[in-house]
N, C-alpha and C positions, 0 to 999 in steps of 0.2 A: 827539364830535359835530363838532368843528371839522374833524377829519381826514376824516370822512365827507362833510361839506359841501365840503371841498377836492376830494375825488375827484369828487363830482357836478359841481362847477364846472369842473374840468379836463375831464371827459368831454363837457361842453357847449361847450368852447372848441375850435373848428375849427382854430385855428392851433397851439395848444399841445399838444393831444392827440396828434397824430402825433409831435411831438418827444419827449413823454414815452414813448410806446410804443417809439420807436426807441432811446431812451437806456436803457430798462429791458429791452428784448427781450420785452415783454409784448404781448398781443393783447387784443381785446375780451372774449374768454371768460375770460382770466386776471383781468381787472378784476372781472367778475361773481363769479368763484369766490373771489377774495381780498379782496373789499370789506370783510369784517369781520375780516381778519387784521391784528393790530397791527403786525407787521413790514412788511407791505405798505403800511399806512397811514403808517408812518414814512417809507417811500420816497417816497410821494406828497408828504408835507410837506417832505422833503429837496429834492425837485425844485422845489417851489413856492418855497422859500426861497432858491433859487439866484439869483433875480433880484428886485430891489426892485420893479420895475414890476408883476411878477406878483403879489407880495404886496399891493400897493396895489389892483390891480384886483380880486383875490379879496375882500379885506377890505371894500372899498367896496361890492361887489356883495352881500355878506352882512351888511353893517352891523356889522362886527367891528373891534376895535382892531387896529392893525398888528402888535402883538406876539403876537396870538392864535395864529398858526400855529406859532411857535417854542415858545410855552408848551404847546401841544397836543402837539408833537413830544416835548418833554421829559417830559410826563406819560404817554406811552404806554410800555408795557413794552419795554425795549431801546432807547428813544429818548432816554435822558438825554444831555445835552450832553457831547461829547467834548472833553477837555482834552489838548492835544498837548504840554504842558510837563511 
C-alpha cells in the first residue's frame, strides 16, 4: 500500500516525475502497466529513498512515519535490504 501511494504521489509531482522517468527509462504507459508489479514498486521506493527531502515530502503528504518507505521496500518480494559487507 505504501509503495502504491508512493507511485501515486510521484506521478502527481511535476518536478520529480520527469526525473524518475528519465532515470528508469520508463514512460507513462509503463507506469500504468507495472503499477502492481512488486519489482517496479521496489524501484519506485528505491528512487524515493535516494533523497531525504523526497521522503519527508511524501510521508508528510500521506501522514506516514518517515521510515515507512524503507519498511515497505523491505517487505516487497525482492526488496529486502542489501548488505554489502
